[in-house]
Structures are given as C-alpha cells and as structure tokens.
C-alpha positions in Angstrom: 0.0 0.0 0.0 1.2 3.5 -0.7 3.6 2.5 -3.5 2.8 3.1 -7.1 -0.7 3.9 -8.4 -4.0 3.0 -6.8 -6.2 0.9 -8.9 -8.6 3.8 -9.6 -7.9 7.5 -9.7 -8.2 9.4 -6.4 -9.5 13.0 -6.7 -7.8 13.6 -3.3 -4.4 13.4 -5.0 -5.2 16.8 -6.7 -6.2 18.3 -3.4 -2.9 17.1 -2.0 -0.9 18.7 -4.8 -0.2 15.5 -6.8 -1.1 15.5 -10.5 -0.4 13.4 -13.5 0.1 13.9 -17.2 -0.4 11.4 -19.9 1.4 11.7 -23.2 0.4 9.1 -25.8 -0.6 8.8 -29.4 -4.3 8.5 -28.3 -4.4 11.4 -25.8 -2.4 14.1 -24.1 -3.8 15.4 -20.8 -2.2 17.1 -17.8 -3.1 18.1 -14.2 -5.3 15.0 -13.8 -5.7 12.2 -11.2 -4.8 8.8 -12.5 -5.0 5.2 -11.4 -3.8 1.9 -12.7 -7.0 1.3 -14.7 -6.3 4.6 -16.6 -2.8 3.7 -17.8 -2.5 -0.1 -18.1 -3.3 0.0 -21.8 -0.5 2.5 -22.7 2.1 1.2 -25.1 5.8 1.6 -25.8 6.6 5.3 -26.3 3.8 6.6 -24.1 4.7 8.3 -20.9 3.0 9.3 -17.6 4.4 12.1 -15.5 3.7 12.5 -11.8 4.3 15.9 -10.2 4.3 16.3 -6.5 5.8 18.3 -3.6 8.6 16.4 -1.9 8.6 17.5 1.8 11.4 15.1 2.9 14.3 17.5 2.3 15.8 19.5 5.2 16.1 22.5 2.9 12.3 22.7 2.5 9.7 21.5 0.0 10.8 20.8 -3.6 8.5 20.2 -6.6 9.5 17.0 -8.4 8.3 15.4 -11.6 8.8 11.7 -12.2 8.4 10.2 -15.7 7.3 6.7 -16.2 7.6 5.0 -19.6 5.1 2.4 -20.9 4.5 -0.5 -21.2 3.4 -1.1 -17.7 2.6 -4.4 -16.0 1.1 -5.5 -12.7 3.7 -7.7 -10.9 2.8 -11.1 -9.6 4.8 -11.5 -6.4 3.9 -15.2 -5.9 5.2 -16.0 -9.4 8.3 -13.9 -8.9 9.1 -15.7 -5.6 8.6 -19.1 -7.2 11.1 -18.2 -10.0 13.6 -16.9 -7.5 13.2 -19.9 -5.2 13.8 -22.3 -8.1 16.9 -20.3 -9.2 18.4 -20.5 -5.7 17.6 -24.2 -5.2 19.3 -25.0 -8.5 22.4 -22.9 -7.7 22.8 -23.7 -4.1 25.9 -26.0 -4.7 28.1 -23.3 -6.1 
C-alpha cells in the first residue's frame, strides 16, 4: 500500500498537490488524477508524468516530476518468488 498507483484515480491526489500527465498517441492530458486502470493500456513510447511536492528535504519543499515510460505491467509476487526460489535451489551448490 502507498507504493505506485492506486487501482482507480483518487481525486484527493489533486487536493494534496499530486497531479499526473499522460502523453500518448491516443491522448495528451495534464493536471489530472490517474489510477492503474487509466494507464494499463498504454504502449511503448507513451509516458506518464507524476508531479508532487517532496517534503522530505531538510532545505524545505521541492516540486518534483517523475516520468514513467510504458509499457506497464502489474507484478505477480507469488510467481516472482517461485522463480527466485527455483533459481536459488538450482544454484545452491556453487
């Protein structure tokens, strides 16, 4: 929780100073709230920008923009752990 995008857009993000922009062949929008359901279809070359105020710096708040490049995928942790477990089991003798 709290990492990445929520499944659906949260209008409270805009109230909290977080906004997103989408740049794709199909649409270009900025200053909007986004969720996973809004961007999962984007393809290679499309980007999503997240602009927010970083309040973690001792020197005071700083506005930051992160750029994410499509394609996006939803990870499957159980599958990832199974692959890692198999790898380490097979390479334990080295």
